N, C-alpha and C positions, 0 to 999 in steps of 0.2 A: 146848073153846074153841080149843085149838091145832089140832085136826083140822080145824075149820071154817075157820080162818084159812088153813091151808096148803092146803086144798082148796076155795078160793073157787070158786063156780060158774062164773065167767068163766074162771078158770084151768083148771078141769076141762074145759070145753067146748073151749078152745083146744088143750089137750094132746091130747084125744081126736081132734080134727080133724087135728092134726099127725101123730099116729100112724097114723090111718086112711088118710090121703092122702099119706104120706111119699114113696112112690115117684113119684107124679104131681107132687108139689111139687118133687122133685129134677129131674125131667124139665122142669118149667116153668122152673126156674132155668137149666138148660142151654139151653132154647129162647129165653130172654131174652138170655143171654150171647152166643150165637153171632152174632146180627145186630148186637149192640152193639159188637162188636170193631172194626168199621169206623169208626163215629163216635168211639169211644174213641181210636183211633190218629190221628184228625184233629184232636185238641185241640192247639192251637198256642200258642206263647209270644208275648205281646204285647210288642214291643220299642220301641214309640213312646214318646218322653219325655212326650208329651201324656197317656199313660195313667196317669201318676203324679198328675195333677191333675184336679180337678173342672172341668167347663166353666164359664167365667166367672171362674175364679180370676185375680186381678189380675196376678200374676206370669206366669201362662200367657198372658194377653191381651197383656201387654207384649212377651213373647217372640215370640208369633205375629205381632204387628204388625211387629216388627223383621224377621222372616223375609220377610214380604210386601213390605216396603219395600226391603230391601237384598239379598234373594235367599238368605238363610240363610248361616250361618257355621260349617259343619262343617269346621274346619281340621284338617289332619294335619301334624305336623312330623317331619321325618326329619333327625336330627342325628348328628354324629360329631366327633371331634377330629382336627385335621390340623396337624402342626408346620409353621411358616412358612406359615401359611394365606394371607397376602396376597401371596405371590410370584406372578409371572405364570404359572409352570408349575402351581402348585396351584390357582390360580383357574381356569385352563383345565380342569384335571381336575374341579373342582367343577361347572363349566358342562356338561361332558360327562355327569357323573352326573345332574344335574338335567334334562338333555335327555330322559332316558328317561321323565320324567313330563310331557313336552310332546308326545311323539311317539306318536300313537295306535297306530302299527304296533308299537312296542316295548312299550307299556304294556298295550294292550287284548288280552291273550292270553286266549282263552276258557277258562273253568275249570268244573269240575263241582262242584256243591254240592247235597246232598240229592237226588241223582238228576237234577238239572237242569243244563243247560249255560248258563252266565251269563257275560257279558262285563263285566269291571271298567270303572268309569266315574269319571273325575275331570274337573274343569274345567281342561283343558290350558292354556288361555290365562292362568289365574290362578296358575300355578306360579311361585314366586319363589325366587331364590337370590342370594347376595351377588355372585357373579361377574357375573350379568346386570344387577343393579342398578348396579354400578360401570361397566358398559359403556355409557358415555354418548356415545361418539363418533358413533354412528349417528343421534342426535337431530337432525332437520333444523335447528332453530333454533340448536343448538350448533355444528353444522358450518358454518353461515353466518358465524360470527364470524371476525374476523382470526386468523391462526395464533398470534400472540403473546398475544392476549387469550384465545384458546381454551386455550392452555397454562396461563396463570395461573389462569383461571377453573376449568379442569378439575381442577387440583390442589386448590383450595379446595373445589370441589363434591364431589370424591371423598372428602375428609375429612369433609365434612358428611353425605354419604350413609352413610359407615361409622358415624358417631355416631348418625345417625337409625335405623340398623338394629340398634342395640344391643338385646340381649335379644329379638330377633326372628330375625335372620339371622346374627348374630354375638354372642358373649358379651361381658360387661363386661371391661374391663381389670383386671388384678390390682391389689391395693393398692399395689404397687411401681411400677405404671405399665406393666407388660409387656402387650403386645397379646394378646387372647384367641386361643386356637387352636381354639375351638369354633365350628362353623357349622351352620346349619340350612337345609333346603329346605322351604319352606312350600307345602303343597298344599291344594286346596279341593275337597271332594266335591261332586258335583252334587246339588242338592236333591231331595227327595221320592224317594229311593231306597228300594226294599224292603229288608227285613232281609237277604235272600239276596244282593242286589246289593251292599249295604254290606259284607257279610262277605267276598265274593270280591274286592272292591276293596281292602280292607285287607290281605287275604292277598297280593295281588299287590304292594302297596306293601312289605310285609314281605319278600317274596322278593327284590325289588330291593335293599332295604336290607341284607339279610343277605349279598348277593353283593358288596357294597362292601368295600373294604379300607382301613381297618378296618370291621367290620360297624357299621352305623348303627342308632341307636335310633329307634323309631317311637312317637309318642304324640300325644295330643289328646283332647278330650272325646269325640269320636266313637269313638276307639280304646278308651277306658276303658269307655264304655257297651257297645260291641260285645263286648269281652272279658268283661264282667260277665255279659251275657246268654248268651254261649257257655258260660261256666262253669256258669251256672244250667241251661242246656239239657242239658249233659253230666251234671250232677248228677241232673236229673230222670229221665234215662234209666237211670242206674246205681244210685243210692242205694236205690231201692225194692227192687231185686234183692239188693243187699248186705244190706239190712235183713232180707229174707226168709231169706237164707242163714244169717245169724248166729242169727236167732231159731229156725230149724229145729234148729240144733246145740244151742241151749239147751233146747228142748223135748225133743229126743231124749235129752239127758243127764238131764233131770228125770223124764220119763215112760217112756222106754225102750220105745216102741211105735210101729211104723211107721204104723199107722192114725192115731194121734193126732199124727203129724207131717204126714201128707197132708191130713187134715181142715182144720187151720187154714190150710195153704197154699192149699187149694182155695177156702176162704171169702175169703182175702185177694185172690186173683187175680180172683174174681168181683166182689167189692166194688169193687176198683179199676176194672175194666172198666165196671161200671154207673155209678160216680161220674163217670169221665171222659166216658163217652158222654152222660150227662145234662147235664153242663156244656157239652159241645160242641153238643148239640142246642138248648140254651137260649141259645147265642150268646156264652157267656163264654169268655175266653181265660186261659191261665196267665200269671202275672206272675213276677218274680224272687222274690217272697215265697212264692207258692204252688207253687214248683217242688218243694217237699218234700211235695207232696200224697200221692204214692205211699208214701213212708216213714211219714208220720203215719197214714194209713189202715191200713197194715200193722201198725203198733205197736198201734193201738186194737183191731183185730180179734184179734190175738194175745192181748191182755189179756183180752178177753171169753171166748175159747175156753179160755184157761188156767183161768179160774174154772169153766167148764163141766166141764173135764177133772177137776179136783180134786174137785168136788162129785159127779160121776158115779162116780168111783172110790170115794168114801166110801159112797155109796148102794149100790154093788155088793156091799158086805160083807154086806148083809142082804136084798138084793132081786135078782130076775132082771133081765135087761137092760131089758125093757120097763118094769117097775115102777121100776127105778132111773132111767130117763129121765123118767118121770112125776114122781118125787120131786124130781129135780134141777130140772125145769122149775118146779115149785111154789115151790121155794126161790129160784131165780135169776131168774125172769122179772121180778118187780117191781124187783129190784135192777138188772138190766141195762137195763130201760126207763129208770129214773131216772138211771142212769149216762150213757146216751146223751143224755138231756134236759139234764143239768147240764153235760156236756161241750160240747154244742151252745151252751148259754148262754155258756160261757167263750169260745167263738169268736165268737158273734154280737155280743158287746159291742164287738168290734173294728170294727163298722160305724160307731162314733163317731169313728174315726180320720180325720184330715184327709188321709191318704195313700191314694190310690185303690187301689194294689196290696194294701195291708193290708185294705181293705174287701172287695176281691174274694176275698182269702184267707179272710175271715170267712164269706162266702157259701159258698165251696167246701167249707170244712172243716165247716160246720154240716150241709151235705148229706152229706158223707162220714162224718159221725158217726152219722147216723140210718140210712143204708143198711145197715151191718153187721147191724143188728137184723133187717131183712128177709132178708138173705142167710143168717144163722144159722138162721132159722126154716124156710127152704126147703131148706137143705142138711144141717143137722146131724141131724135125725131119721133120714133114710135113711142118712146117713154113719155114724152111731153104730151103728145096728141092722142094717146091711147084712150079709148072709151068715149062715150058721149057726154059724160058729166065733166064739167069744168072743175079743175082742182088747182087753181092758181095759188102761188105762194102769197101768204099774207104779209102784212107789215108788222114789224116788231115794236114792242113798247119802247117809247123814247126815241123813235126814229125821227120825229119832227124836231125834237130837241137836238138830235145829232146834226140835222141839216142846218139848223140855226147856228150851231157851233162852227160848222164848216164855213158858212158864210161869214161868220165873225172872223175866222182866220183870213179869209180873202181881204176883208176890210183892213185888218191889221197889217197885212203885207203891203197893200196899196199905200197905206199911210206911213209906214215906217220901213221903207226898203233898205236904207243904209245901215240902220242898226242890225238888221238881219244879216246883211253882208258882213258887218264887223264881227258879229258872233260867229259866223261861219269861218272867217279867217282865223279867229282866235282858236276855234276848235281844231282847225288843221294844224296849227302850230303846237298846241298841247298834245295832239295825237302823235305828231311826228316825233316829239321828244319822248313820248311813251314807247314808241316802236323801237327806239335805240336801246331800251332797257329790257327787251324781250329775252327770255332765256328758254332753254330746251330742257324738258323733263326726261331724264334717263333713269330715274329711280323707278324700277319696275313695280315696286310695291304700291306706288301711288296710282296704279291702274285699278286698284281694288278698294272697296269700302273698308273703313277701319274695323268694322265688326265681322268681316268675313274671316273664315278659318285660315285662308292662305295669308292674309295680312297679319293676323295675330301670330301665326307661326314664323313669318318673316321677322316680325319685331323680336320674337324670342331668340331666334338665331343671331340677329344683329347684335343683341345685347349680351348673349351668353356664349356664343360659339364662333365669333369672328366673322359673321355674315354668311351669305349663301352664294356669293359670286365665284363660281368655280371656273377657272380658265387655265391657260397654259402658254408657255413659250417653247417652241420646238425648233430643232436644228438638225443638220446632218451629223451622223455619227459613224465611226468605222465599224466594220464587222467584228474586229478583234480589239477589245478595249485595252488601253495601256495607261500607265500612271500619268503621262503628260496630258492626255486627253481628259482624264478624270480630274486632274488638278484645275483645268480650265472650267470644267463643270462646277467644281467645288468653289472656285473663285467667283463665278457668275452667280451662284446661289447666294453667296455672301453679299455680293453687290446688290442683288435684288432685295435682300432683307434690309439694306441700308436706305433704300429709296424712301423719301418722305416728301409729301406734297406741302404747299404753303400752309394748309390748315392742320398739318400734323398727320394726315392720313398716310398709313403705310399698308403694305400687304399683310394681311393677318396670318397667312400661312404660305411658306415656300418649302416644298420638299422635292428632292431630286434623288437620282440613283445613288449619288455619293453620300447623301444623308443616311440611307439605309446601310450602305457598306461601312460607314464610319462608326455606327453603333454596334457592329459585330465585334465582340472582344477578340483580341489577338490570340487568346487561348483557343478560340474556335477556328482560327485560320489567319494566316498572315498575308498570303498572296492574294491577288485579285480574284483568281479562280476559286480559291478556298473561301474567301469572304462571300463571293456570289453564291457558292453552294450553301454556305451557312444561312445566308439571307433567304434563300429559297425554302429552307426548312423552317425558319422562323416566320416568314411572311411569304407564302407560296406564290402569290401573284403580284408581289410588289414590283419586281424587275420587269415583268411582262407589261405592266401598265405604263412603264416609263421608257422602255428601250426595246426596239425591234431591230435586231441585227440584220435580218434578211432585207428589210426595207431601208436600212441605213439611216434610221431616224431615232432621235432621243428627244424627250421633252421634260420640262420641269413644271410640276403642278403648282398653281397659284390659287390663293383664295383672297377675296377682297369683300368689303362691305358693300351691299347693294344700295343702301339708303344714303347716297352721297350726291351732291350737286353735279350737274353734267360736266362742268369744266374740270372738276376734280377727277371724276372717273375717266374722262377722255385724256386728261393730262397724265394720269397714272398709267393708262394703257400705252400712250405714246412714249413715256419715260421708260417703261419696262422694255418695249421694243428697241428703243435707242440703246439702252444699256446692254441688252442681249446681243445686238448687232455689233457692239464693240468687241465682244468675245467670239461670236459666230456670225459672220457677215450675212448669211442667208437666213438667220433666225426670224421667225414670224410668231406673233401672238395670235391666238384664236380661242374659240370657245363661245358658248351662248352668251356669256357676259359681254364679250367683245362685240359679237354680232348685234346684239340688241342695243348696246350703247352707241355704236357707230351708225346703226340704222336710224335711230331716233334723232341723232345729231344732225342728219341731213334735212330734217323737217323745216328748220328755220329758213334755209335757202329756198326750199320748195314753196313756202308761204309767200315770199316776196315774188318769186318768178311766176307762180300761178296767178297771183293778183295782177301783175303787170300784163300778162298775156290775156287774162279774161277781160281786163279793161280795154285793151286794144281790140280784141275780137268783138266784144259787145258794142264798142263804139262804131266799128265798121258795119256791123249788122244794123244798128240804129240809123246810121247814115243811109244805108240802102233802103231801109223800111220807109224813111221819111224824106228820101231824095234830097239830102243835104248834109254835107260833112259837118258843119258847125252845129247843126241840131243834134247830130250824133254825139258830139263832144259835150254840148251843153246838157244833154239828158243824163250824162254820167255824174255831173256835179252833185245832185241831191242823193245819189246812191253811193258815191265814193266817200263822201264826208262821214256818213254814219259808220261805214265799215272801217275807215281809218280810226274813228273814235273808239270803236269796239276793240280793234286790235291794239291801239295805243293804250287803252285802259288795261288790257292784259299786262302790258309792260309796267304801268304805274302800280297796279294792284298785285303784281307778282304771280299772275296766272301764266304758267309755262306753256310752251308749245309742245303738244303731244299728238298722237295719231288722230285725235278728234279735232283739236283746234287748228291743226295744220291746214285744214281744208276750209276754214271759216271764210277767208277773204273771197276766194273765187266762187264758192258755192253761194254765198250771200249775194254777191254781185249778180249772179244769174237769176236769183229769186227776186231781189228787190227791183230789178229793172222792169219786171212785169208791170208794176204799178205805173212806171213812167210811160210804158207803151199804151196802156189803157187810157191814161190821162191825156196823152198827146193825140190819140185817135179821137177821143171825144171833144177835145179842144178844137181840133181841126174841123170837125163836123159843125161845131157851134160857129166858128168863124165863117164857114161857107154858107151858113144860114143868114149871114149879113151882120152878125154881132161884132162890136169892136172888142178890143183885147180885154178890157175890164169886165164887160158883160159876158164874154165867152168864159172867162175864168170863173165867174160866179155860177154860170150855168153848169160848168164842168164840175165844180165842187158840189153843187146840189145834186147832180146826177151821178156821174161815175165816182165821185168822192165817197158816196155811201157804199158802193160795191168794193171800193178799195179798203175801206174800214172793215167791212164784213169779211172780205177774203183774207186780209192780214190778221184779223183776230183769229180766224180759223187756222191760218198758218202757225201763229204763235201758240195757240192751244195744241195743235198737232205736234209741234216741236217740243213743247213742254213735257210730252209723254216720255221723251228720252231721259228725263230725270229719274224715271223708274228703273233705268238700266243698272245692272250690277257692274258694268264696265265704265269706269270713271271718264275716259275720253268721250264716250257718247253723251254723258251728262253735260260735260262742258260744251260739246257741239250743240246740243239742244238749247241750252241757256243762251249761248252767245249768238247763235243764228236767230233766236227769237228777239234778242236785243237789236240785232242788225235789221231785222224786219221792221221793228217798231221805228227805228231811226230812219229807215228808208221810206216808211209811210209818212212820217213828219217831213222828211226832206222833199218828197214829191208834192205835198200839200203846201209847203212854205217856200222852198227854194225854186222849184220848177216854174211856178208862175213868174218869178223874177227873171229867170233865164229866158222865158218866152217873151218877156218885154224887151230884152236886149238882143235876142237872137230869133228873128221872125221865122215862123214855120212856113215852109213852102206849101202852097195850096194845090 
């Protein structure tokens, strides 16, 4: 019976075909790879904020409408501290510094990016600084006033303009009443810039800011998003190679054979090229989530080849190379197929996510999971059997001690089954309590390392200039303004300033069209039209940024601090919208601040939903693989408990859900179940050889147990490379998946033998 199972006719035909055609299959792989290099290298990163959302999403629709109505709001702030800021000399120095961002000759210095020569672009006319705002002498209506009136009005108007510029162009006064020494130059990027244009524009802004004495900080939503994508792009280019390098060291240390180092590296590079080429040809683009594509593909390929290496080495003790390959194929082919299938399920369930980059990551990784199966079949037969000289993988130092330890684990499990069950139940309870404490991270600054320029600039603006969260509330407005409508806007502005969250958080800035009209002195005009005319002279683009009569829309600009807990930010957004709708029923809040906060807030629900679906999908796959519903359920226990413990620990230790950790549960389930599959396949083989349960468990621990340890060590080393990332969510992802892999290994070596005692495996 064992012989028939291990030599199933289908497996025999496939193995014969692979052996007979191995040289041609190897050449076929090379023939596919060479032309695929070009498309693989063309796979680009999608940096559009629209790529985060599904078409038709209400938040995206509101943001797109605002851009179309008011021209887009990609503001960049350049700030520094200057003692005695309001003296004539320092204001003149500030004006001279800001002039660099108004003069195309000084700013638009052509730069090279990715082999292209690109000219930086900003809206020069929209550049604002405190010195220019306070320079009202050139306003025609102001200069026409009598000198004594102009002097009195000018003093009052200057103070009004300073107060109006608080938390925008100048910081708040200290609690003791001292004037702020912090000032900011506001820049506006031209809309619809390509990623390359935006990158070189921000680079030029930073060059000019760094040349200032003292060096100025540069920040804004556009800066944060651009830096995030640059870090992700850099990670995508380097982490895959670092992963390969570390894993090669591990493999060389374990197997001590150059052939068995070159083989997995070859399969890795071919798989990555095929995967990237297929994605590029299908029109998909990388996102910030899928930037770790190369690293994950590398890790999964190394795990597969590690199992092949250990099994081939074991078979070589009693067979020649060709026969050893056949026996290894018979033993591993079903397990590797179901490994790929269950891992793909773990990724595919992420398609339920509301975040578009997570869904694209699911598609990419499900493709990347199945391609290694094809690559191994084309490359490994010739790679293993190439040449006349044997080059078998050797044994690592301490391997005998490892086997003794594994057998010790089986003895402990046989002797103390109920304490193991008790610890498992306690773990589930503790983990469940921790899951109820999970929170969502909406503080965008937490995506960056503390030492990064963007994080330091964020900290500066949070403490000195009221934060960097620029957003708006918009509503319908008549083509002809009247006092009744303006009174509603004025009242709404006042209501928004009074909003206060339970922790004391308020909007750090609210400014509307009525705020601009109200600081125009009556001496410069009394009617609405006269005040609007005076405002256009004092602040030429102020009204245009807030009111579009042709589109029938008006908005109120808001600013809030970025570094706040999720519940505070989301509560503030909801309260602003609620208050606004009390005055204007159709009012909507929008802006990058809103988009990012609401996008990340959906991650907690995604975590639970994807975990449940991956559990059900993998359970069904396991039931099909081993022809039994209950064995499918039982095989999940040693994998679910460690993942619950990892996710629950996130709640206990305050690790928030972010773009990286949101995928932990489903991805970890798809990876850890691989160990269960290999264990069950080897256990069934032992039972069919006539061994009883305990003897089969010991044989499985001594045999496949070693490859499980080696492959999981390789996986954990591979995921640890993500700790080198500049993007904090990827660091969390690497650490937590490594912990889940370790827990899954222990679960399969300790809990799975118990489950097999109570849930017999069908032969």
